N, C-alpha and C positions, 0 to 999 in steps of 0.2 A: 765956774759961771753957771747958776741956777737958772733953772727954765719958768718962765711967769706964765700960769695957765691963762691969765687975761690977753696976753700977747697971741699965745698959741691960738684961742679963739679967733681973735681978730685976723690971723691968718688965713681962717676960713671962712669970713663973712662975704666974701666974693658969692654971687649969684651961682647957682648950680650948674647953668649951662657954661658960664665962663670957665669956672673949676673943671670941667668934662672937655673944655677947649686947651686949657692951659695943659692938662696933665696929657693929652694926646699929642701936643705940639713939643711936648718933653720926651715923649717916647718916641718923638720924631714920624710920626704916624699921621699920613694924608686922611683927608674924611673917605677917599676911595678906598683905603686901604683898610680904615676900620669898617667902610660897608661890606667890603669883600668878607672881611673875618666874621660879621656878625649875622651876611648873608640876609642883609637888609639895602632899601635903595638907601643911594646917598643923601637924597630930600630927607628921610629920617634924622638920619644923623645930624644934618644942618638944621633941623627943628627944633632937637634937643639941644643943641649948643644955643639957638637962639630962644629957647625957650618958648617956643610957638605950639604949645599945647594941644590948641584947636585943630592945628594941621595932623596931628597925630591920631584924633579921632576920641571913640570913648575911652573910658580909664582902663580898660581891660588892655587896650594896645600901649596905653602908656605905661602902665605895669609893665609891661613885657619887654617894649622895647629900652626905657630907661634902667630897667633891672640888668638886661643884657648888657649894655653899654657901662653900667658901672662894674659887674664882675671883670670886662674887659680892662677896666683901668683900675682895678684893686680895691675900689670903693665897696662898702656895703651896700646890698640890692634893697635893703629898705630906705634907700633914700627915696625909691619911687612913690610910697606909702605917703609919705610929706608932700609930694607934688599932688596926689591925688586928694589928699586931706584940704590941702590947700586951695584946690581947684573948685571953680562954682557949680553948683550942682545945676544940671542944666532944667531950664523949666521945660514943662511937658504942655503942648499946648492943645488945647482940646477941639476935636475936630466939631464942628456944627451939625446939627441934627439936617441941616439941608443936604449936604453931601451924603449922608448915609440914606435919605430918602430917594438922591440920585441913584445912588446904587441899587435900589431895591426897583426904581422903574425900570433904568437900564437892564436888571434882570429878567423883570417881567415883559418887557417888549422882547428880548431875547427868545424868550420861550414860547411868546404869542408868535412869533415868526418861525420857529421850527415846528410850533403846531401846524401853522397855515401850509408851510411848505410840505408836510409828512400827509395832510389831508389831501392837496392837489395831485401830490405824487400816486396815491392810493385811489384817488377817484380816477384819474386817467387809465390806471392799469386795470381797474374794474370793468369801466366803459370801453374799453380794447378788448376784455375777454367778452363781454356781453355781446360786443357787435360782432365778432367772429362766433361766436356761437349761437348766433341768431338764426331762425329755420331758412330765413331767405340766402343765408351765405352758407349753409351746407348743401355739399353736393348729394343729390340723391341718385342712390345707388339701387338700380332695380335688378334683380337675379334673373339668369337666364332660365332656371327652371323655376314657374311659381310653386306656392304651396299645393297641400293636397287638392285637387283639380275638383272633388266631388263636394270641399265644404263650402266655396262660394256660392255653387250651384245651390246646395241646400239650404242655406242660409236666404238665397234670392227667393226660392221656392216658398219658403217659410213666410216671408215678406209677402210676397204677391199674393198666398193663399189669407193673409190678416188684413191686408190693406186694400185689395182690389175688391171693386162693387161686384155683389151676383148679379149674373146676366142671364136672361132665360135663355134655354137651349134653343129655343125656336128661332131666336134672331142673332145666335153665333155662327158667323162663317169663318171656317178655319184657313189661314191664309198662310203661303210659305213662300221663303225666298225662291224667286224662280231659277230653276235648274237649267242647264244648257245640257244638251245631248247632240254630240255630232254637229256643233255650228249653232243648231237651233233652240228655241227659247219655249219653253211648256209653259203654258199661260197657268194661274192659280186655277184650282178647280173647285168650286163650292162643296160644300158639304152637307149631306142629306140631312135635316133636323131631326127625322127619326132615327137615324141610326147611329150618327156622329155622336161622343158624348159631347158635354160642354167644354170649352176652352176657356185654359185662366188668363189672364193678360200677364206677360212678361216684364219684369222690369229690366233686363238686360239690354242694352242699348242695339242698336242696328241701325246700317247703314242703307240707305236706298239704294237698290241695283242699278248699276251703269250697265249702259251696252257695251258688249265687247266687241272689238273691232279688231281685225289683223293680228299682230303678236302681242297683245295686250296680255300682262302678268295679272291675274287675279287671285287673293288669298281670301280664304273663307276660315275662319277662325269657331271651331265647335267648342273650344274653351279657351279661359283665359291664358295668353300667351305674349311672350315679350317678340318685340317687334325692332330691328335696327335694318335702315336702308338707307345708302349711301350712293353718290350720283360718280360719276368718273372721274371727278378730280378729287372725291374723297370727302366731300361735304355731306353733313346730315340732313337728310330730306325727313327719316322720321325716328326717334327712339322713342318709344314708348310700352306701356304696359296694356296691351287691347285687349279688350274683354270679349266674353262668348257671344257669338252673334254678329261680330262685326266682319267687313269686308274691305280690302284695300285694291285699288286699281292701280297699276303703274303703265303706263304707254312705252313703246319700244323707245329705248335711248335715254326714259327718265332716270332709271336707276342701274347702276353697276354691279352691286352686291347686296347682298340679303344674309342677314342672319335671325335665326328663328330660335327660343326658346319653347320648349313644352310643344316641338316639332311635330310627334305625334297627334295633336289635335287640331293641327293647320291641313285645310285642304286649297291644293294650289293646282291652277289650268292656266296653260298657255294659248291662247287665240281659241277658247274653247277645248282643248284637250287636255286632260288631267295629265298631272307631273308627278312622278313617284321621287318622294324624297328618300328612300331609301339608301341610292349612294352616296347623298352628301350628308347623311346624320352620323354624328358622332354621338355616341348614347342619346340623349333627348335633345339635343341641338345639332341644328341644320344650318349650314355654310354654303353659299352658293353664287356664282357669278352671273349676271346676264350680258350678253352681246347688245351693241348697239343697235343691231335690227330686233332685237327683242328675244332672241334665240337662248337658250341656256345651255352652254357646252358642258360635257360631261366633267366627271371630277378628276384630276389630274391625280397620278398613281404617287 
């Protein structure tokens, strides 16, 4: 019996998917077993047998899946090329200019938002730094020992010599701060116009002399000095750099602790009696306490 080529071709006239299914069933394989051998999902095997090429996706996937299935069944892998050739070419859908413009607008809005956020953050940091660096917020630190004592006096004298008007010697009367001696007050003595030289006006501030009574504490500053006065509760009464020629008066019980910088330029009297600061000095700084009755106890050892 001879084979007829036309008859043989008619045997393979079935669709490709149906041929794959018949050969799989002939080999007694289930869809799951084929999927396990090819390491593919069972849905891919079912789509090939149904010729659902759209489910397989792009041509490169069709070539891979169909070629693997054909090799497993003993068919030539080139069968996949026929499928790809017959598969209609997908139409490319041109995107409109509106979507591109929208992307540009969105990108621009994001950039603007980032810039605004950056400006706000940087501006806040700069304002915070400027606030804390402002002179009003900076703590003023006054040294206990002032600079060279003669420098301010020299500058003060030079300013006085250049700015003070000339006063005739016949009309100048020399006055001094009233001094105390044994509790009494010596009134100012007028100077002799013929014997005394003219007196220049001083720019150094001075406080009017106050009457001394009881155990009042009087501090007279011959040069610029630093003063800190605290009450019994530790509250600040005064903390300042005192100019030369100034005086400070504290009544009994008003002040409890005093610290002086440049103490050698400060004269202290209590109830009209001078007080020696040597036992209370450490270098050029003097520290001493004042009792409620105004007396100054000796320094503790």
